[in-house]
N, C-alpha and C positions, 0 to 999 in steps of 0.2 A: 627845758632849761633847769638844772640844777642849783640853788640858791646856795651859797656857801659861807657861812660866817668866820668870822676869827676865832680859832680856837681860845674857848674860855675854860676857865677851871670850873665854873659850874655845871658844865654839861661834857665837855671832854677833859678827862681825867687827865694829868701829865704822866709819862711811863714810871712804874713806882720800879725802884730796882731791889727792893727787899726779896730775899727768894721765899716762894711757899713751900713751906717743907711737911705740906698733907701729902698722907701717903698715895701712891698711884695704883696700888692692890688692895682687896678689901671689899666687903661689902656696900662699904658708904663711897668709894671711888666706882666702883661698879654701878649705882645708883647714879650719881655725878654725872658719869661719862653717857649712860642711857638718858640721863635727862637733856643734856647737849646734843646728844644725837637726834633725839626726837624734835628739839627747838630747831635743828638746821636739817631736818630731815622732807624739806620741800624746795624745790629748785628756784622758787620766786624767794625764799628768806635767804639762801645760799648768794642770790645776786642782792640782795640787798647788803649782806655782810661786805661781799667783795667789792660794791658800791661805797660805802663807807669808808673801806679799807684806802682805797684809792684816792678819795677825798680827802684823808686823815685830817678831818675839821667836821664841826655842826654843820648837818645840812638841814636847813628848815625848809618844810613841805616839798612840794615838787619832787618827790621821789617817784611818783605816781607816772611823772613825763617818761622816767627811765625805764618803766615795764610796761609791759602790754597787759595792764590789770587796773580794775576799777578800784576807784580811791577807797573804798570800803575792803575790800579785798587785801589792798597795801597796809591800810591802817590792821587788820586783824593780823598779818604777819610781823608787822612791827610789834603789836602786843604781845604776840608769842616770842621774840627775841628778847625785847626787856623783860617779860616775867622770868626767862632763863637766864639773865644777867649778862647776855651778851652784847647788847646795846643799852646805851642812856638815852633819854629822853628829856630833855628840861623844857619848860614853856619860857619863850622869849617872847614876851609882849601876846601878840594874836598868834601866834605860831609854835610850834613847838621842835626843838633843835634836835636832831641823834647824833649820835657818834657811836666809835666803838669802847667797849670794855674793854682794855686790853689786857687784864689780869686773868679775866676770863678766858682769852685767846692762848695764853700762856699755859693756864689750867687745862685747855682741851690739847693744849701738844703734848703737854707731860702726860696726862692720862691716857692717850693714844700711844706715846712712846713707853709705856709701860705695859703695853698688850704681849 
């Protein structure tokens, strides 16, 4: 069972309407796209992103129950996604709540569109 908490500004950012004017071509854009590709380069991490997108809220713990992986493995995948800026994870008492970083997903779409 996945526990879902109410969306909070601390964990789940509201959608930003401001456009991202960074270039989608060039060395920096290529490095950024490669970094996102590496972060999403494992099926378990893709599944985690899809899960967080479906729930559209902070998910506390229990992500493990959605995946056929050990807690330590899921934690490592969450760490990779967080370091890449694709998700946020904030402490909520004894739990860590995770949610998608919408700006990062929009950036990935723009970078791929620039290929």
